Legacy VTK file of the C-alpha trace (Angstrom):
# vtk DataFile Version 3.0
C-alpha trace
ASCII
DATASET POLYDATA
POINTS 329 float
-22.106 6.364 -19.835
-21.647 7.582 -16.292
-19.344 10.624 -16.396
-18.782 11.032 -12.568
-19.243 8.774 -9.528
-19.379 10.353 -5.962
-18.783 8.028 -3.183
-20.408 9.214 0.129
-19.815 7.063 3.175
-22.529 7.293 6.256
-22.111 6.317 9.651
-24.562 7.428 12.268
-24.929 10.824 10.869
-28.720 11.200 10.810
-28.427 14.954 12.058
-26.449 15.995 9.252
-27.214 13.343 6.196
-30.274 15.590 5.017
-27.930 18.499 4.351
-25.651 16.272 2.735
-28.228 14.798 0.480
-29.818 18.077 -0.345
-26.528 19.230 -1.678
-26.318 16.195 -3.763
-29.705 16.829 -5.164
-28.387 20.269 -6.160
-25.367 18.744 -7.965
-27.403 15.894 -9.744
-27.028 15.419 -13.430
-28.235 12.639 -15.684
-24.590 11.269 -16.119
-23.729 11.555 -12.531
-24.117 8.708 -9.975
-24.035 9.020 -6.090
-22.836 5.830 -4.397
-24.063 6.115 -0.812
-22.434 3.524 1.354
-24.296 2.962 4.783
-21.374 1.624 7.097
-23.871 -0.263 9.430
-25.584 2.741 11.010
-27.378 2.251 14.133
-29.443 5.519 14.130
-31.899 6.724 11.513
-29.263 7.135 8.882
-30.417 3.973 7.199
-33.955 5.218 6.676
-32.780 8.511 5.368
-30.808 6.842 2.665
-33.447 4.645 1.725
-35.717 7.567 0.948
-32.912 9.207 -1.030
-32.927 6.228 -3.458
-36.460 7.357 -4.504
-36.036 11.004 -4.214
-32.632 11.841 -5.769
-31.542 10.954 -9.544
-28.582 8.850 -9.792
-28.513 7.625 -6.183
-27.267 4.161 -5.513
-27.135 2.720 -1.837
-24.648 0.036 -0.546
-24.991 -1.347 3.024
-22.528 -3.001 5.187
-23.626 -5.702 7.418
-20.804 -4.762 9.998
-19.152 -1.522 10.460
-15.657 -1.264 8.779
-14.851 2.187 9.017
-14.178 5.089 6.484
-11.571 3.347 4.395
-13.440 0.111 3.927
-16.554 2.251 3.074
-14.778 4.258 0.440
-13.438 0.960 -0.990
-17.019 -0.308 -1.266
-17.820 2.821 -3.318
-14.891 2.398 -5.373
-15.747 -1.228 -6.440
-19.205 -0.156 -7.502
-18.316 3.027 -9.329
-18.856 3.076 -13.017
-17.731 6.858 -13.731
-15.086 8.091 -15.940
-14.254 10.380 -12.921
-14.522 9.858 -9.341
-14.947 12.070 -6.220
-15.653 11.675 -2.595
-17.712 13.440 -0.136
-18.207 12.553 3.515
-21.755 11.804 5.016
-21.883 14.907 7.377
-20.308 17.517 4.879
-22.131 19.332 1.961
-21.430 21.004 -1.392
-22.445 24.232 -3.049
-24.902 23.853 -5.957
-23.361 22.939 -9.293
-19.786 22.272 -7.612
-19.352 19.015 -9.360
-20.056 20.264 -12.630
-17.769 23.179 -12.614
-14.870 20.960 -10.982
-15.455 18.533 -13.763
-15.426 20.909 -16.533
-11.980 22.465 -15.282
-10.564 18.943 -14.896
-11.371 17.927 -18.316
-10.031 21.134 -19.884
-6.629 20.361 -18.043
-6.599 16.826 -18.885
-4.734 15.657 -15.899
-4.887 12.438 -13.648
-6.254 14.378 -10.701
-7.012 17.886 -9.360
-7.033 19.292 -5.672
-9.500 21.899 -4.467
-9.645 24.290 -1.734
-12.605 23.898 1.013
-14.566 25.859 3.501
-14.149 24.509 7.182
-17.378 24.704 9.284
-17.072 24.827 13.138
-20.484 25.920 14.594
-21.282 29.135 13.071
-17.606 29.892 12.033
-16.398 29.409 8.651
-12.811 29.519 7.424
-11.288 28.998 3.987
-8.575 26.352 3.725
-6.266 26.329 0.660
-4.318 23.607 -0.869
-0.603 24.306 0.252
0.538 24.760 -3.355
0.927 28.260 -4.960
0.474 27.350 -8.556
-3.162 27.082 -9.712
-4.665 25.752 -12.939
-1.291 24.493 -14.015
-0.691 20.767 -14.936
2.416 19.352 -12.965
4.304 16.322 -11.855
2.680 15.281 -8.469
6.283 14.159 -7.169
7.373 17.707 -7.562
4.703 18.825 -4.955
5.853 16.407 -2.103
8.651 18.576 -1.007
10.212 20.675 0.749
10.447 18.671 4.246
10.263 21.679 6.189
7.145 23.120 4.735
3.448 22.208 4.468
2.944 20.857 0.977
0.221 19.042 -0.887
0.725 15.626 0.972
-0.048 17.326 4.145
-3.513 18.402 2.610
-4.708 14.664 2.479
-8.631 15.240 2.182
-9.846 12.789 -0.341
-13.012 14.713 -0.745
-11.050 17.795 -1.928
-10.508 16.790 -5.486
-11.442 14.794 -8.461
-9.817 11.678 -9.845
-9.681 10.243 -13.396
-10.811 6.451 -13.687
-7.292 5.547 -14.997
-6.070 5.996 -11.394
-8.553 3.332 -10.173
-7.436 1.138 -13.042
-3.869 1.371 -11.929
-4.847 0.543 -8.264
-4.123 4.054 -6.793
-7.348 5.145 -5.492
-8.316 2.318 -2.860
-7.489 2.989 0.716
-5.782 0.544 2.967
-8.786 -1.496 4.341
-9.605 -1.284 8.102
-7.715 1.892 8.780
-10.025 3.796 11.172
-8.284 7.198 11.107
-5.499 8.700 8.918
-6.582 6.507 6.157
-6.016 9.286 3.652
-2.393 9.642 4.583
-0.836 6.573 2.685
-3.382 7.489 -0.045
-2.286 10.619 -0.768
1.382 9.946 -0.671
0.724 7.022 -3.009
-1.043 9.440 -5.428
1.798 11.918 -5.478
4.432 9.428 -5.836
2.915 7.395 -8.660
0.314 9.458 -10.570
1.494 11.132 -13.762
-0.093 14.514 -13.497
-2.128 16.865 -11.392
-3.236 20.380 -10.737
-4.746 22.610 -8.009
-7.935 24.441 -8.688
-8.620 27.681 -6.641
-12.417 26.678 -6.464
-14.473 26.748 -3.445
-17.626 24.491 -2.945
-17.012 21.799 -0.470
-18.013 22.398 3.171
-16.344 20.573 5.822
-17.923 20.058 9.179
-15.242 19.944 12.192
-15.743 19.451 15.662
-18.728 16.964 14.953
-19.155 15.009 18.273
-19.271 11.659 16.510
-16.102 12.413 14.481
-12.923 10.234 15.318
-10.955 13.498 15.663
-12.991 14.175 18.551
-12.959 10.880 20.309
-10.027 9.769 22.387
-10.430 5.993 21.992
-7.982 3.298 20.638
-9.238 3.995 17.129
-7.061 7.178 16.958
-4.062 5.102 17.374
-4.409 3.856 13.915
-2.409 6.994 12.771
0.577 4.742 13.652
-0.203 2.031 11.406
-1.101 4.596 8.764
2.334 6.493 8.847
4.185 3.265 9.354
2.813 2.430 5.664
4.007 5.839 4.385
7.499 5.210 5.745
7.670 1.762 4.305
6.235 2.587 0.873
8.569 5.689 0.673
11.530 3.809 1.682
10.937 1.471 -1.438
10.542 4.497 -3.755
13.247 5.271 -6.311
13.692 8.700 -4.573
13.626 7.371 -1.123
16.852 9.326 -0.035
15.122 12.537 -1.115
11.617 11.780 -0.058
12.056 10.108 3.547
13.117 13.263 5.351
9.575 14.699 4.407
7.817 11.532 5.565
9.740 11.036 8.745
9.406 14.943 9.808
5.455 14.616 9.164
5.225 11.490 11.111
7.091 13.109 14.002
4.822 16.253 13.797
1.970 13.990 14.144
3.278 12.072 17.145
3.987 15.225 18.702
0.532 16.619 18.005
-1.116 13.587 19.777
1.235 13.684 22.627
0.649 17.404 23.300
-3.081 16.706 23.634
-2.770 13.235 25.427
-5.213 14.401 28.278
-8.111 13.907 25.871
-7.456 10.161 25.692
-8.821 7.496 27.869
-5.848 6.628 30.485
-5.279 3.111 29.146
-5.224 4.540 25.510
-2.691 7.390 26.442
-0.313 4.796 27.873
-0.767 2.699 24.731
-0.182 6.016 22.733
3.277 6.619 24.572
4.544 2.954 24.197
3.481 2.732 20.346
4.892 6.150 19.466
7.955 5.271 21.158
8.255 2.123 19.280
7.389 4.015 16.180
10.328 6.469 16.650
12.666 3.445 17.125
11.438 1.943 13.797
12.085 4.903 11.619
15.300 5.473 9.804
17.469 6.561 12.622
19.864 8.936 10.796
16.945 10.478 8.862
15.133 10.840 12.266
18.143 12.557 13.839
18.343 14.895 10.847
14.572 15.724 11.355
14.580 16.151 14.902
17.708 18.722 14.648
15.606 20.755 12.268
12.594 20.990 14.598
11.813 23.542 17.228
13.394 22.687 20.764
10.159 21.881 22.449
9.097 19.274 20.006
12.479 17.874 19.541
13.001 17.401 23.169
9.792 15.694 23.560
10.266 13.349 20.769
14.014 12.496 21.820
12.619 11.759 25.469
9.769 9.532 24.006
12.366 7.684 21.732
14.358 6.829 24.931
11.452 5.502 26.848
12.029 1.954 27.710
9.874 -0.570 26.059
7.049 -2.097 28.171
7.840 -5.576 29.410
6.065 -8.010 27.320
4.648 -5.185 24.897
4.211 -5.872 21.400
5.552 -3.134 18.965
2.913 -2.531 16.328
3.810 -2.234 12.639
1.838 -1.647 9.590
2.585 -5.061 8.105
LINES 1 330
329 0 1 2 3 4 5 6 7 8 9 10 11 12 13 14 15 16 17 18 19 20 21 22 23 24 25 26 27 28 29 30 31 32 33 34 35 36 37 38 39 40 41 42 43 44 45 46 47 48 49 50 51 52 53 54 55 56 57 58 59 60 61 62 63 64 65 66 67 68 69 70 71 72 73 74 75 76 77 78 79 80 81 82 83 84 85 86 87 88 89 90 91 92 93 94 95 96 97 98 99 100 101 102 103 104 105 106 107 108 109 110 111 112 113 114 115 116 117 118 119 120 121 122 123 124 125 126 127 128 129 130 131 132 133 134 135 136 137 138 139 140 141 142 143 144 145 146 147 148 149 150 151 152 153 154 155 156 157 158 159 160 161 162 163 164 165 166 167 168 169 170 171 172 173 174 175 176 177 178 179 180 181 182 183 184 185 186 187 188 189 190 191 192 193 194 195 196 197 198 199 200 201 202 203 204 205 206 207 208 209 210 211 212 213 214 215 216 217 218 219 220 221 222 223 224 225 226 227 228 229 230 231 232 233 234 235 236 237 238 239 240 241 242 243 244 245 246 247 248 249 250 251 252 253 254 255 256 257 258 259 260 261 262 263 264 265 266 267 268 269 270 271 272 273 274 275 276 277 278 279 280 281 282 283 284 285 286 287 288 289 290 291 292 293 294 295 296 297 298 299 300 301 302 303 304 305 306 307 308 309 310 311 312 313 314 315 316 317 318 319 320 321 322 323 324 325 326 327 328
């Protein structure tokens, strides 16, 4: 029986893939499988993964005939996974030796649906520890209780799929797949759904994942139209939260987070291509008008003056003639 399936999408990361694969080798166990998904790479990544099939115990490679993005690649891995537990890793990140065995042992001891873990962020030679924004460690809790308060950073603001371990019963309940085709912010609807619908979770004070930030090929560094998928992503969060039994309580958090992300992108709009920047403004204005307006007004009243003023001005922005307002339908 496969105890753990680790899903690792790769796309044009030939520079970093060897480090990722070496760390998987240092985590291999006879009851672990590593599902490597080549998302139609055009550099030397495919050759590196081909060699890994022969060199690393438990490696299975799946290849896409066309690039589908991170969400789609993770779904390919989920569909192939056989493990009792599931985990994720990105193709340009790496792990400490023995990390998966340790997090698995702790998760089994707790017996919960999923756990979240801290991580080390790597930017060039600099490293910094990033903690799950949840104070209680090693204690099984109701995931819904970790969504609020609206005005503070909580577990749903720490969406990284690779920072955790997930029992297969979540996959069987349809809670682990990502929205197909989302090219950025794919983990936002995912983490919100987990916290609304899973039965139990815990946070582990365990470091062992090294997350590269500032990689040139990363979507967070590219100001093209793919970045705008955050709107489709958060539209989904708002829509699904609106249908929740506790919508009145949870919507202020979802709306406030959406506003913060719009404000973040608007404050760095110069990094986008000019045409994309114009589209960002019009789509963000439309998104603000789609939100529950009373909840939005209350969120803006609670924000700092600079961000609230920017968002109010954006909401009043006239709709472009003939422009289509994009929804997450």
